[in-house]
C-alpha positions in Angstrom: 0.2 0.1 -0.1 1.2 3.1 -0.7 -0.7 6.6 0.3 -0.3 10.5 -0.9 1.5 13.0 1.2 -1.8 15.0 1.5 -5.3 14.7 2.6 -6.3 18.5 1.9 -7.5 19.9 -1.9 -4.5 21.7 -4.0 -5.6 25.1 -5.6 -4.2 24.8 -9.2 -3.1 28.2 -10.4 -6.3 28.7 -12.5 -8.0 28.7 -8.9 -9.9 25.5 -9.4 -9.4 22.7 -6.8 -7.2 19.8 -8.0 -9.2 16.5 -8.0 -7.8 13.9 -5.6 -7.4 10.2 -6.6 -7.1 7.2 -5.4 -5.5 4.4 -7.5 -6.5 0.4 -7.1 -4.5 -1.5 -9.5 -2.5 -4.8 -9.0 -0.2 -4.5 -12.1 2.7 -2.4 -10.7 3.8 -0.8 -14.0 0.4 0.3 -15.1 -0.3 1.8 -11.7 3.0 3.8 -11.9 2.4 5.0 -15.1 -1.2 5.7 -14.6 0.0 7.7 -11.3 2.4 9.5 -13.2 0.2 10.4 -16.1 -2.8 11.7 -13.7 -0.5 13.6 -11.6 1.4 15.4 -14.8 -2.4 15.9 -15.8 -3.1 18.0 -12.8 -4.7 15.5 -10.6 -3.5 14.5 -6.9 -2.8 10.9 -6.4 -3.2 10.7 -2.8 -3.0 6.9 -2.7 -2.6 3.9 -4.7 -2.8 0.1 -3.5 -2.4 -3.2 -5.7 -4.7 -4.9 -2.8 -8.2 -4.7 -2.8 -8.5 -5.3 1.0 -7.3 -1.8 1.3 -9.1 -0.2 -1.0 -12.1 0.3 1.3 -9.9 1.5 4.0 -8.0 3.9 2.4 -11.5 5.5 0.7 -12.7 5.6 4.3 -9.1 7.2 5.3 -8.5 9.9 2.4 -11.8 10.9 1.3 -10.7 11.1 -2.2 -12.7 12.3 -5.3 -12.1 9.7 -7.1 -11.5 6.0 -6.9 -9.8 4.4 -10.1 -9.7 0.3 -9.7 -9.3 -2.4 -11.6 -12.2 -4.6 -12.1 -10.1 -7.7 -11.3 -8.0 -7.8 -8.2 -6.2 -10.3 -6.0 -6.9 -12.6 -4.1 -8.9 -14.5 -6.9 -9.0 -12.0 -9.4 -12.8 -12.3 -10.3 -14.8 -8.9 -9.0 -12.9 -7.5 -6.4 -12.6 -4.1 -7.8 -16.4 -3.9 -9.1 -17.1 -5.2 -5.3 -15.3 -2.7 -3.5 -16.9 0.0 -6.3 -20.5 -1.1 -5.3 -19.5 -0.8 -1.3 -18.1 2.9 -2.1 -21.2 3.8 -4.0 -23.2 2.6 -1.1 -20.8 4.4 1.7 -19.8 7.2 -0.3 -22.4 8.2 -2.7 -20.3 11.7 -3.9 -17.1 10.0 -4.5 -16.8 9.1 -8.4 -15.4 5.7 -9.6 -14.0 4.6 -12.7 -13.6 0.8 -13.2 -11.1 -0.5 -15.4 -11.2 -3.8 -17.4 -9.0 -5.9 -19.9 -12.1 -7.2 -21.3 -15.9 -5.6 -22.1 -17.8 -7.2 -19.7 -21.6 -5.6 -20.4 -23.1 -7.3 -17.5 -20.8 -6.0 -15.0 -20.8 -2.2 -16.8 -24.4 -1.9 -17.1 -24.7 -2.7 -13.1 -21.9 -0.2 -12.5 -23.9 2.7 -14.5 -27.0 1.9 -13.3 -25.9 3.3 -10.0 -25.9 6.6 -11.1 -23.5 9.9 -11.7 -19.9 10.1 -11.5 -19.3 6.4 -12.9 -17.6 5.2 -15.5 -16.4 1.9 -17.4 -13.0 1.9 -19.4 -11.1 -0.8 -21.2 -7.6 -0.9 -20.2 -6.6 -0.7 -23.8 -8.4 3.1 -23.9 -5.9 4.5 -21.3 -3.1 4.3 -24.0 -5.4 7.3 -25.7 -4.0 10.0 -23.3 -5.9 13.1 -24.0 -9.4 10.5 -24.3 -8.3 8.7 -20.2 -8.0 12.5 -18.9 -11.4 13.7 -20.6 -12.9 10.7 -18.8 -11.7 11.5 -15.5 -12.5 14.8 -15.7 -16.2 14.3 -16.9 -16.7 11.6 -13.7 -15.2 14.3 -11.4 -17.8 16.6 -12.7 -20.6 14.3 -12.0 -20.8 12.8 -15.7 -21.0 8.8 -16.6 -18.6 7.2 -19.0 -18.8 4.3 -21.2 -16.2 2.8 -23.2 -17.4 2.6 -26.8 -16.5 -1.2 -27.4 -19.8 -1.5 -24.9 -21.9 0.6 -26.7 -21.1 -1.4 -29.6 -21.5 -4.8 -27.8 -24.9 -3.0 -26.3 -25.9 -2.2 -29.9 -25.2 -5.7 -31.1 -27.2 -7.3 -28.3 -29.9 -5.5 -29.2 -30.3 -6.3 -32.7 -29.5 -10.1 -31.9 -32.8 -9.4 -29.6 -34.8 -7.8 -31.5 -38.4 -9.4 -32.1 -38.7 -7.3 -35.6 -35.0 -8.1 -36.8 -36.7 -11.1 -39.3 -39.5 -8.8 -40.7 -38.9 -7.2 -44.1 -39.1 -3.7 -44.7 -42.3 -4.2 -46.2 -43.7 -6.3 -43.3 -42.3 -3.4 -40.5 -44.4 -0.6 -42.5 -47.6 -3.2 -42.3 -46.9 -3.4 -38.7 -46.3 -0.2 -38.1 -49.5 1.0 -40.0 -51.6 -1.6 -37.6 -50.0 0.0 -34.3 -51.7 3.0 -35.6 -55.2 0.9 -35.9 -55.3 1.0 -39.1 -57.9 -2.3 -40.7 -55.9 -4.2 -43.4 -58.0 -2.3 -46.0 -57.2 0.9 -44.5 -53.1 -0.6 -45.0 -53.8 -1.4 -48.5 -55.1 2.1 -49.3 -51.8 3.9 -47.4 -49.5 1.7 -49.2 -50.7 1.4 -52.7 -51.2 -2.6 -52.0 -54.3 -5.1 -52.5 -56.0 -5.9 -49.0 -55.2 -9.7 -50.1 -51.4 -8.4 -50.0 -51.8 -6.9 -46.4 -53.3 -10.6 -45.4 -50.5 -12.2 -46.8 -47.9 -9.8 -45.1 -49.7 -10.0 -41.4 -49.8 -13.9 -41.9 -45.9 -13.5 -42.1 -45.6 -11.0 -39.4 -47.4 -13.0 -37.1 -45.9 -16.2 -38.2 -41.9 -14.3 -37.9 -43.4 -13.3 -34.3 -43.8 -16.4 -33.1 -47.5 -15.5 -32.0 -49.4 -18.8 -32.3 -53.3 -18.4 -32.5 -54.8 -19.1 -29.1 -58.3 -18.9 -27.6 -57.4 -16.4 -25.2 -55.2 -13.5 -27.2 -55.4 -11.6 -30.0 -52.6 -12.2 -32.1 -53.3 -9.0 -34.3 -52.4 -7.1 -30.8 -49.9 -8.8 -29.5 -48.0 -8.2 -32.9 -48.8 -4.5 -32.4 -47.8 -5.1 -28.4 -44.4 -6.2 -29.5 -43.9 -3.6 -32.2 -44.6 -0.9 -29.4 -42.2 -2.7 -26.9 -39.4 -2.5 -29.3 -39.3 1.1 -29.4 
């Protein structure tokens, strides 16, 4: 464990308070590199540790503005950093948290980001872009939330995979949208300049692709509209 020399905010030349950072990372080279980078960029690194067991005691002692922690730390290298982040958020909701991860783990990221403001999840590979990394720290300190672009892409891809409307053709999508407006098959046909029989064929295909079997209890047309509305 290493702690910084001061528990007090130091003013920069422009009069703004320097953000005080606690850094938790078990890779010594990365930790020292991040600490040096942050110090040069106007942050005050008040504490460092490579042991997840020291994160909370240091937070309680030093009261930093921001905690930067690896998601996987000894002793088990699983979710120690994430577990510490949860506890920090519970005890000290005003402290900013940036969790670093070697891989994009959507479930962990979403759980963390759902806890509110001053929160971030960044891949370690992103740290090599110094300007972006420092901007991320500044945004979190100021109350913002940051998600790694790779996670955003992963979420978009997951939505596409799970989108119940993805199997529909553009014409079928248009028909379903008009169904959602409450139009009859005849009304849809007039709107799309096709025959009512063609609309009926599209509706059958839509119901089949949405896996809406006909039952005595549910009206499949209504269920199709509900599926459409829930997708937006």
